[in-house]
C-alpha positions in Angstrom: -39.2 28.8 83.0 -38.3 28.8 79.2 -40.6 30.7 76.9 -43.3 28.8 74.9 -42.3 27.7 71.5 -44.6 27.2 68.5 -45.6 23.6 68.1 -45.5 24.0 64.2 -44.7 26.9 62.0 -47.0 28.6 60.6 -49.4 28.2 63.6 -52.8 28.6 62.4 -55.4 30.1 64.7 -59.0 31.3 64.0 -60.9 33.6 66.5 -64.4 33.5 65.9 -67.7 35.1 67.3 -70.5 37.5 66.4 -70.6 41.5 65.9 -70.4 43.2 69.2 -68.4 40.5 71.1 -65.0 42.3 70.5 -63.7 39.8 68.3 -61.6 42.3 66.1 -60.0 43.6 69.2 -59.2 40.3 70.7 -57.4 39.4 67.3 -55.6 42.7 67.4 -54.4 42.2 71.0 -53.3 38.6 70.5 -51.4 39.7 67.3 -49.6 42.5 69.1 -48.5 40.1 71.9 -47.1 37.8 69.5 -45.3 40.6 67.6 -43.6 41.8 70.8 -42.1 38.3 71.2 -40.5 38.6 67.6 -42.9 36.6 65.6 -44.1 37.3 62.1 -48.0 37.7 62.3 -50.5 37.9 59.6 -54.2 38.7 60.0 -57.1 38.2 57.9 -60.7 39.0 58.9 -64.2 38.5 57.4 -67.4 40.2 58.5 -71.0 38.8 58.0 -73.3 41.5 58.8 -71.3 42.0 61.9 -73.4 45.2 62.9 -76.5 42.9 63.2 -74.9 40.2 65.2 -73.4 38.3 62.2 -70.6 36.2 62.2 -67.1 37.8 62.4 -64.0 35.6 62.0 -60.2 36.4 62.0 -57.4 34.3 60.6 -54.3 34.6 62.6 -51.1 33.0 61.2 -48.0 33.2 63.5 -44.4 32.1 62.2 -40.9 32.5 63.5 -39.7 32.3 60.0 -41.7 34.5 57.6 -44.9 36.3 56.5 -47.7 33.9 55.4 -50.7 34.6 53.4 -53.7 35.7 55.8 -55.9 32.9 54.6 -55.8 29.6 56.5 -56.4 26.8 54.1 -59.4 24.6 54.8 -58.8 21.8 57.4 -55.6 23.4 58.6 -56.4 25.2 61.7 -54.3 24.5 64.8 -56.5 26.4 67.3 -60.0 27.9 67.0 -61.2 30.3 69.9 -64.8 31.0 69.6 -66.6 33.8 71.6 -70.0 32.3 70.7 -70.6 28.5 70.9 -72.3 27.8 67.7 -69.7 29.7 65.8 -67.2 27.1 66.9 -69.0 24.3 65.2 -69.4 26.3 61.8 -65.5 27.2 61.8 -64.6 23.5 62.9 -66.5 22.3 59.9 -64.5 24.3 57.6 -61.2 24.6 59.1 -61.0 21.8 61.7 -59.2 18.5 61.7 -58.7 15.8 64.3 -55.6 17.6 65.8 -57.0 21.0 66.1 -57.7 22.2 69.4 -60.8 24.5 70.4 -61.5 27.0 73.1 -65.1 27.9 73.1 -67.2 30.4 75.4 -70.3 28.9 76.4 -72.8 31.9 76.3 -75.0 31.7 73.4 -76.0 34.9 71.3 -79.3 34.0 69.6 -79.8 35.1 66.1 -83.0 36.9 65.0 -84.4 33.7 63.8 -84.3 32.1 67.1 -85.6 35.1 69.0 -88.7 35.2 66.6 -89.1 31.3 67.1 -88.5 30.7 63.4 -85.3 28.6 64.2 -84.1 26.4 66.8 -80.8 26.9 68.7 -79.2 23.7 70.1 -78.5 23.3 73.9 -75.1 23.7 75.3 -74.9 19.9 75.7 -75.6 19.3 72.0 -73.0 22.0 71.0 -70.3 20.4 73.3 -70.9 17.0 71.8 -70.5 18.5 68.2 -67.4 20.5 69.0 -65.7 17.4 70.9 -66.7 15.3 67.6 -64.9 17.7 65.5 -62.2 18.6 67.9 -61.3 15.9 70.4 -59.3 18.4 72.6 -61.7 21.1 73.4 -62.3 23.6 76.3 -65.6 25.2 77.4 -65.5 28.3 79.7 -68.3 30.7 80.9 -66.3 33.8 79.9 -69.5 36.2 79.4 -70.7 35.3 82.8 -67.4 36.3 84.4 -67.2 39.4 82.3 -70.6 40.5 83.4 -69.5 40.2 87.1 -66.7 42.6 86.1 -69.1 45.0 84.8 -69.1 44.7 81.0 -69.8 41.4 79.0 -67.5 42.6 76.1 -64.4 41.8 78.6 -65.3 38.2 77.6 -63.1 38.7 74.9 -60.1 39.2 77.4 -61.1 36.4 79.5 -60.7 34.2 76.4 -57.2 35.7 75.8 -56.2 35.0 79.5 -57.5 31.4 79.0 -55.5 31.0 76.0 -52.3 32.1 77.9 -53.2 29.2 80.4 -53.3 26.6 77.5 -49.5 27.1 76.9 -50.0 26.7 73.2 -48.7 30.1 72.3 -46.2 32.6 73.8 -48.9 34.7 75.5 -47.6 36.5 78.5 -49.0 39.0 81.1 -46.5 41.4 80.9 -47.0 41.6 77.2 -50.8 41.8 77.4 -50.3 44.7 79.9 -48.0 46.5 77.6 -50.4 45.9 74.6 -53.4 47.2 76.7 -51.6 50.3 77.6 -50.6 51.1 74.1 -54.3 50.4 73.0 -56.6 51.8 75.6 -56.5 54.6 78.1 -54.6 53.7 81.2 -57.9 53.8 83.2 -58.9 50.7 81.5 -55.9 48.6 82.6 -56.7 47.1 85.9 -60.2 45.7 84.8 -58.4 44.2 81.7 -55.8 42.7 83.9 -58.3 41.4 86.1 -60.3 39.6 83.1 -57.0 38.2 81.7 -56.0 36.7 85.3 -59.7 35.3 85.4 -59.3 33.6 82.1 -56.0 32.0 82.8 -57.2 30.7 86.2 -60.4 29.2 84.7 -58.4 27.3 82.2 -56.0 25.9 85.0 -58.9 24.9 87.3 -60.0 21.3 86.9 -63.5 22.2 88.3 -66.2 20.9 86.4 -68.6 23.5 87.7 -66.3 26.2 85.9 -64.3 24.4 83.3 -65.3 21.4 81.1 -62.3 19.5 79.2 -62.5 16.6 77.0 
C-alpha cells in the first residue's frame, strides 16, 4: 500500500482542547510523526489560562515544499481535532469552512461557570448538530471513556491520534508513532500508548453507531 499524500499543501490542522488534556503533547507527537515522513511542520500554540482548564490550541501546518508561518489564516483549516466538544465549535467558528473535516472527543469538561450553575453547557446532541452545521464531514468518538478503561484519562489524546491515523488524511503510521513515543517517554510507557493508538484507529474504522458517529 502506498503512503498517504497530502490532499493540499500546506495542510492546515488545529488541535484544540482545554488545559490538562495533553493537547500540547498530542501536537508534538503528531508533528514529530510527520517530520519522520519528510514533511516541513510548523507549530503555533495559544493558551488561555490552561492551568485552570482554559482553552489550549495548536496550529499545525504541514508541507512537502517549505516552512510556513505558524498561524493558520481564518477560515482556512483543513482538519480540526478537538479533545473537548465545545472547543470544536469555538475553533470552527473562526477557522472552519464547508470543506474542513472535524474529529471530536465527546466527553465534556465543564468550566467553573457551568459547575457553579451560572452558565449552561449544551447537550452532546446540540454540540453535534452545531459541529455538523459548521463542518459537514465530522466524526465523534468517546476517546476519554476508552482512556479511562486504560487507567489514565489523558490517554484520550493518544486515542485521538490513533483515530486520525484511521482517517487516512495524513501520513500517520503506527511504526512512526512507536518511534516518537520511544524518543519522548520512558520505555515502560510504550505498550499502553500503543494500545491507546490502536483503540483510536479501530474506533474510527468501526461503522458502529454505539461507538462511532459519522455524518
